[in-house]
C-alpha positions, 0 to 999 in steps of 0.5 A: 500500500502506498505510504500515507494512504490508509483506506483501501482502494478497489476498482470494478471494471464493468464489462456489461451495461446496466439493465433497466431492472438492475438499475431500478431494483439495485441502482446498477451493477456497481451496487451489486458488486459493492454489496457483495465484496465491499467493506466499510472504510474502503473506496471503490471506483467504477470503470465502464470498460465496455464503454472504453472507460479505463483507469489511468495507467499512472494510477494503477499503483494506488489500487489494492485490487480490481474486479472484472465483471461478467459480460454479454461479450465473448472473452475471445472477441477482438473488440477494441475494449476487450483487447485493451482490457487484456493489456490492462490485465497483463499489466496488473499481473506484472505488478502482482495486483490482486485481480478477481475475475467473474464469469467473462472476467474469469475467461478474459483473465485466462486469455490475457495471461496465455490460456485458451477460452471458447464456446462451451462444448456442452452449451449453456450452463444456467442455474445453480451448479455444484462445484467440487473443490480440489483438495489436493490443490495448493493451499489457498490463503483465502480459504483458510478462515473457513475452517476445513475447506468445503468439498463442494460449493453451489454457485449461480451460473449463466454462461455459454463460454468456458476456459479450455486451458489455464495459463502457464503457472495457474492452478485449477481449484474447482470444477463441475460436471459441466465445466472443467475450470470453475475456479483458478488461481495464479500465485496469491494475486489472481482468482478466476471464478466462472460463476456469479457469487455476486448474483441473487436468484432474483437477478438470475431470473430477470436475466433469464427472461431477458435472454428468452426475449432475445431468443438466446434460448427457448422458453421451455429451457428457461422454465425448467431452469427457473423451476430448479431454482426453487429447490436449491440455494447458492452458497452466496455468503461463503463465496462472497467471503472467499472473494473478500478474503482474496481481495483483502489479502487475508 
């Protein structure tokens, strides 16, 4: 931390536009992430990278951590903002700044640092998915205060892309029956999570309806997913605690 700076400072790199529903109910995705990962006494800044709004490179050293959000865009796309985001992530990795990637953020982190991403071989993954935590993975400091590392955790998922291959030096720490790389780490400064620890079931249900209206998938599939949501709960508190521990370095 910079000498003389007592408050911790974080940045959300928002790779999606706020939906009308999220703006109305939550005040925007920034508030959703702040409620999930922020703590009292911290400063959080918002950069809408999807609109080509990025932090100044000369200001990067002032941040304690960065969060990269999900996105409707493909992490393997070549839009200017995605390429610029990849360069920023390479810079942050070289600085060993903490970076938490969620969904698209997980995938674009992987791409930027030398891994491979693409369309999921098994199609959409939507709903609540059980992750298996790899017990033989290297110790992760951000799991330490959970007591015994859980064998599994349930998380909200909504994606049709996935990580094929993690970067050199990365370690996979969670997988599911549908996705081989659900969580990965690099050292103690990079954490990628394919699912959405920040989402509530309410946000997921609204997103499903929007995707049906966009013909992204059929109503029958959506109804089946929604029915399944009544019978399962994501481990949101535990997952958010893991993310906070990672970002705060504890």
